[in-house]
N, C-alpha and C positions, 0 to 999 in steps of 0.2 A: 293255155295248154299245160297240163300237169307233167312235171319232170319226173323221170324214173330215178328211184334211189338205187345207187350202186352199192351192192352188198360186198363188204370186204371178205376176202377168203382167209378166214382166221386159221384154218387148218394148214394152209400153205405157209403162212407166216410162222406158225409154230414149228413147221418142218424145217424152214430155213434157219430158225433160231437154234434148233437142236443140232443141225449140221455145223453151224458156226461154233457152237459150244464144244462139240466133239473134236472139231478141227483144231481149235485153240488148245484143248486138253491134250490132244495127240502131240502137238508141237511142244507143249510144256513138258510132257513126259519124256519125249525124245531128248529135249534139252537137258533135263535132269540126268537121264541115263548117260548122255554124252559127257556131261561134266563129271559125273561119278567115274566113268571109265577113264577119263583123262587123269583124274586125281589118283586112281588106282594104278595107272600105268606109270605116272611120275613117282609114286611111292615105291613101286617095285623097282624102278630104275635107280632110285636113290639107294634102296637097300642093297641091290646088286653092286652098285658103284662103291658103296661103303665097304662091302665085303671084299671087293677086289682090292681097294686101297689098303684096308687094314690087314690084308693077308699077303700083300705084295712084298717080296724079299728086298726090293730096292729101298723100302721105307723102314727097314729094321734099324734100330738105334745102335749103330756101330760106335758112336762117339757120345758119351754122356759126361757133361762138364758140370762140376759143382764149384761155385764161386762164393767167397765171403765167409767160409767156415773157419773158425779158430779152435773152439772147444769141442765141437762135434766132429767125429770122423766122417769121411765121405760115405763109408758103408752104412753108418747110422742114418745119414740123411736119405740115402737111396731106399733104405728099409722103411723109413717114415713115409716117403712119397710112394712106396710100393712100385718102384721102377726097377726093372732088371735089364742088364745088357741083352740086346737082341730083341727087346720089346718093339713092336711096331709104333712109330712115333705118333701115328694117328689113332692108335688104340688107347693111348694114355689119356686119361681124363685130367686135363690140366687144372680145372677148378678143384676137383677132389684132391689132387696131389698137393696143391697149395694149402688147402684147409688142413690136411694131415700134417704138413710141415709146421704150420702155426700152432698145432696142438702141443708141440714141444716147448717147454718153458724157456729154453735158450734162444729160440728163434723169435725175433721181433718183427721182421718183414721177410716175405718170400715171394718169388716169382718163378714160374715154370713156363718155358717156351720151347717151341719147335723151330728147327732150322732145316728146311728141306735140302737133301733127301734123307739124311740119316743121323741127325744130331739133335740131342735134347740138352737144354741148358737150365740149370737150377741156380738161381741167384738168391742168396739169403743174407740177412744182416742179423748177427747175433747180439743179444743184450750184452752190455759191458758190466761185469761185476765190480762193485766198489766197496762192499762191506759185507760182513756176516752179522745177521741179527740173532741175538741170543734170546729166544722166547721159551726157554726150557729146552727146546731143541734148536739147533742152529740152521738158519736159512740164508741163502745167497741173495743179496739185494742188488738190483741193477741201478745204473745211473739215472734211469727214469723213475725210480722209486717203486718198481714192481718186484715181487718175490719170484726169482727164477726157479729155484729148486731147493730141496732140503740138502744141506751140506753133508758130504760123505767123507769118510776118512781117507779115501783115495784121491780126493781133490787136492791138487798141488799148488793152486794159487794162494798167495799170501795177502790177506785182507784184514783191515782193522775190525775188531769185534765190538759190536754195539750192544750196550747193556742199558737197562732201565725202561725199555718199552715192553708193551704187552700186545697180544693179538689184536685187541680193540684199537690200538694206535695205528695199525696198518690199514690204509684206506683201500677200498675196493677199486678196481680199475675205473678211472674217471671220477672217483669220489673226492670229496673235500678232505684235505690234509689238516689235522689238528696242529696246534702250535708246536708241540714237541717233535712230531714227524717232519713238519715243514722246516724247523730249525736244523734238524739232522741233515736233510737234503741240501740245504743252503751251505752248510759247512763242508759236506762231501764235494759239492760242486766247486767250491773255492779251493779245497785241498787238491783236487785233480789238476787244477791249472797253476797252482802255486809251487814254486821250486824251492821254497825256504825250509825253515826248521819244522814246520807243521804240514808239510806236503803229504799227500796220500800214502806215498811209499814209506814214510817215516812213522805214520800213525800205527799204534798197536791196539789201542782201545779207545772207544768213545762212550763216555757215560752220559746218559740223558736223564735229567732230573726236572720234574715239573716245576719245582720251586727255584732251583739254582741255575737251570739251563744246561749248557753243554760244558763238559770237562774233557780235554784231550790228553791222552797219554802217548808219548812218542819216544823214539830212540834219537840219539843225537844230543845237541846242546840243550834243548828244552825237553825236560822229562815229563812235565805236565803243565797244562794251561787251562785255567778256568775262565771261559769266555762268555758265559751267561747266555742271554738271548739278544739277537739282532746286532746290527753293525759289524758283521764279521769281516767284511772287506777291510775296513779301517783297522780293526784289531789285528788282523794278519800283518798289515803294513807296520803297525806299531811294534809288533814282536820282531820283525826283521830289522827295523831301525835300532831297537835296543841291542840286539845281538851284534849289529855292525859297530855300534859304539863300544861295546864290551870287548870285542875282538881286537881293539887297538891296544889292549893291555898286554902284560907279559905272558899270560896263559889263556887258553881257550875257555870261554864261559861254559858252565854247566849249571843250569837252573832247575831246581826241583819244583817250585811252585811259581806260577805267574797268574795273578788275578787281574783280569781285564774287564770285569763287569762294569766298572765306571768308564764313561767316555773320556775322562780327562786324566787318568793316571793308571800306572801299572804298579802292582805290588809283586816283587820278585824276591826269591830267596835262593841262596847257593845250594848246590847239591852236596 
């Protein structure tokens, strides 16, 4: 007996497929629209919330505290950070304010923070000046070896004048120091911590010579000291020991020249 062939209803299958496609497409479209509406709502909520917070009188900066400044006036620091009394603490761009503070040569580090509800705190660390560089014009040198600013006649700090260097001797930030500049910074570091005859507050001039090294000119018992290159810690100790032995005499010593280039002897002459 011959079996009947069952013919598939292809038109019905296509109809079901189209319905499923449109159904999935409709769900996807509604999902996208729903997500977009949610994002739009949250964005509007955020904008409205931001406007409310940044315009609320309770968040006005009634207290602005500046910490760590010595050479820069508080008004200068606030101008640099573009912060005014009464500014909303949430309207202040903390990152931008910090960058603007660091653009000033005096400022080595800076932090700007909020303290809810009405306080802004600016903490800075200024560079410590240790010498004046004579490069044709005078520049203020920091203890880290960076040029802070051009020296002005209104500057009141007393610093030793460094001669013998050129612009090419001054390294860029993070750059390698040549022998002459490295020697200068070593001497300045020791002079800052030494309380003897060649301490920083006694130094008047520092001559840097690529052949002879460092020569110091000071006030007090030692008028000048040629200390060459390297071994500065020991040379400072030798100066102090020599002065201590001379001070046992009937009069205070006054030495015009002290040559300490050799590691084993000192050549000194009376003033």
